[in-house]
C-alpha positions as CSV (number, residue, x, y, z in Angstrom):
1,M,99.1,-61.3,252.9
2,C,96.6,-58.5,253.3
3,W,96.3,-55.7,250.8
4,E,96.6,-51.9,251.0
5,E,95.7,-49.6,248.1
6,C,98.3,-47.1,246.9
7,C,97.9,-44.6,244.2
8,G,100.6,-43.3,241.9
9,N,102.2,-42.9,238.5
10,Q,103.1,-45.7,236.2
11,H,106.1,-44.9,234.0
12,R,106.3,-46.6,230.6
13,G,109.9,-45.5,229.8
14,C,111.0,-47.7,232.7
15,P,109.1,-50.4,234.7
16,H,108.7,-48.3,237.8
17,F,105.5,-47.4,239.7
18,V,106.0,-44.2,241.8
19,I,103.7,-44.1,244.8
20,L,102.1,-40.7,245.5
21,Y,99.9,-41.7,248.5
22,Y,98.1,-44.5,250.2
23,S,94.3,-44.3,250.0
24,G,93.7,-46.0,253.4
25,E,91.7,-48.8,251.7
26,K,92.7,-52.2,253.1
27,W,91.6,-55.8,252.3
28,D,91.7,-58.7,254.7
29,C,93.3,-61.9,253.2
30,G,91.7,-64.2,255.7
31,S,94.9,-66.2,256.1
32,P,95.7,-67.7,259.6
33,T,99.4,-67.1,258.9
34,C,99.1,-63.4,258.3
35,A,99.5,-61.2,261.5
36,L,97.4,-58.4,259.9
37,S,94.4,-60.7,259.2
38,S,91.3,-61.0,261.4
39,A,91.7,-64.8,261.0
40,H,95.2,-64.8,262.5
41,M,95.8,-68.1,264.4
42,H,97.6,-66.6,267.5
43,P,96.7,-62.9,267.8
44,N,98.0,-62.4,271.4
45,S,101.4,-64.0,271.0
46,R,104.4,-61.8,271.5
47,T,106.8,-64.1,269.6
48,C,104.7,-64.5,266.5
49,S,106.8,-64.8,263.3
50,C,103.9,-64.4,260.9
51,N,104.0,-61.9,258.1
52,R,103.3,-58.3,259.2
53,T,103.5,-56.4,255.8
54,Y,100.8,-55.4,253.4
55,R,100.9,-56.2,249.7
56,E,100.3,-53.1,247.5
57,R,97.2,-52.9,245.4
58,R,98.2,-50.3,242.8
59,R,95.9,-47.8,241.4
60,V,97.4,-46.0,238.4
61,L,96.5,-42.3,238.4
62,N,98.8,-41.2,235.5
63,L,100.4,-43.2,232.8
64,I,103.7,-41.3,231.9
65,Q,105.5,-42.2,228.7
66,E,109.0,-41.3,229.9
67,P,111.3,-42.8,232.6
68,C,111.0,-41.9,236.2
69,D,113.3,-39.3,237.8
70,G,115.5,-41.9,239.3
71,C,116.1,-43.6,236.0
72,K,116.7,-40.3,234.3
73,E,119.4,-39.4,236.9
74,A,121.0,-42.8,236.6
75,A,121.1,-42.5,232.8
76,L,122.7,-39.0,233.0
77,A,125.3,-40.2,235.5
78,A,126.2,-43.1,233.2
79,R,126.6,-40.7,230.3
80,V,128.8,-38.4,232.4
81,R,131.0,-41.2,233.6
82,R,131.7,-42.4,230.0
83,R,133.5,-39.1,229.1
């Protein structure tokens, strides 16, 4: 699977990485079973079932000590439901 670099915030209050943007940097895996690779075994086939998704290579821009917004909202909703 080929790689694509994404930049974002790593939250330590929860295990989430929030992507801010993709840098445009891409790395070729060199695998013949990856449709995105230059070494793809059948590049002109229309019925190719090879993988067509990039793996993320994460670059942490900010290390944030509290949970992400989604986790904060979920925690608040759970507290409100308990009442």
